[in-house]
C-alpha positions in Angstrom: 16.3 -8.7 -17.1 16.4 -5.6 -14.9 12.9 -4.9 -15.8 12.0 -8.3 -14.8 13.9 -8.3 -11.5 11.9 -4.8 -10.7 8.5 -6.3 -11.7 9.4 -9.4 -9.5 10.4 -7.3 -6.5 7.1 -5.3 -7.0 5.2 -8.4 -6.8 7.0 -9.7 -3.8 6.2 -6.8 -1.9 2.4 -6.8 -2.8 2.3 -10.4 -1.4 4.0 -9.7 1.2 2.0 -6.6 2.3 -1.0 -8.9 1.9 0.1 -12.4 3.3 2.7 -10.5 6.5 5.5 -12.5 4.8 7.8 -12.8 1.8 6.9 -15.6 -0.5 9.7 -17.5 -2.4 9.1 -18.7 -5.9 7.6 -21.9 -4.5 5.1 -20.6 -2.2 4.0 -17.9 -5.2 3.4 -21.2 -7.3 1.4 -22.9 -4.9 -0.7 -19.5 -4.3 -1.1 -19.6 -8.3 -2.2 -23.2 -8.1 -5.0 -22.9 -5.0 -6.2 -20.2 -7.3 -6.5 -22.4 -10.3 -7.9 -25.4 -8.4 -10.4 -23.1 -6.8 -9.4 -24.3 -3.1 -7.6 -22.3 -0.6 -5.8 -24.5 2.3 -4.1 -23.3 5.3 -2.3 -27.1 5.8 -1.2 -28.5 3.1 0.7 -32.0 3.0 3.8 -32.4 1.0 2.0 -34.2 -1.9 -0.5 -31.3 -2.0 2.0 -28.7 -2.4 3.6 -30.4 -5.1 0.4 -31.0 -7.0 -0.4 -27.3 -6.7 2.9 -26.4 -7.8 2.5 -28.7 -10.7 -0.9 -27.0 -11.7 0.9 -23.7 -11.2 3.6 -24.8 -14.0 1.5 -26.2 -16.3 -0.8 -23.2 -16.4 1.8 -20.6 -16.3 3.5 -22.7 -19.3 0.3 -23.1 -21.2 0.1 -19.3 -22.2 3.3 -20.1 -24.2 1.6 -23.3 -25.3 3.6 -26.1 -23.8 0.8 -27.2 -22.0 -2.4 -27.9 -22.5 -5.4 -28.2 -20.1 -7.3 -31.6 -21.1 -10.2 -31.3 -18.4 -10.8 -32.0 -14.7 -11.0 -35.1 -12.6 -14.2 -35.9 -10.5 -12.5 -33.8 -7.5 -12.3 -30.8 -9.7 -8.2 -31.1 -10.3 -6.9 -30.1 -13.7 -5.2 -32.4 -16.1 -2.7 -30.9 -18.5 -0.7 -32.7 -21.3 2.8 -31.4 -22.9 2.1 -30.3 -26.1 5.6 -29.2 -27.5 9.1 -29.6 -25.4 10.3 -27.1 -23.2 13.4 -25.3 -24.1 15.3 -25.0 -21.1 18.8 -25.7 -20.5 19.6 -25.0 -17.0 17.8 -24.5 -13.7 18.7 -20.6 -13.8 16.9 -20.1 -17.1 14.0 -22.4 -15.7 13.6 -20.0 -12.8 13.9 -16.7 -14.6 11.4 -18.0 -17.0 8.8 -18.9 -14.3 9.1 -15.9 -12.5 8.5 -13.9 -15.8 5.4 -16.1 -16.3 4.5 -15.5 -12.7 4.4 -11.5 -12.9 2.6 -11.6 -16.1 -0.2 -14.0 -14.6 -0.7 -11.5 -11.8 -0.2 -8.3 -14.3 -3.4 -10.1 -15.7 -5.7 -10.4 -12.5 
């Protein structure tokens, strides 16, 4: 847990130096979603933010075999299918798990 906190804080500092403001987990998920989609936008509607976060979560959880990419639609948006049940018990565990997947994702870049 301590190692994750250190890695998370390091990532936040890197992103803050790049974007000028420290992002929260939701904003980082939006960034991952944009990267996976291959489109960068500065103005996003709420629905677009939710869709980008969904792309990110599916992509991050695909590394552990929870989701599988089905393909892209006509607009180039990825579609995922759940292939195994998520083991999370509560929101705190979900957040920690996502943070770990996020730092692993950025470490792999």
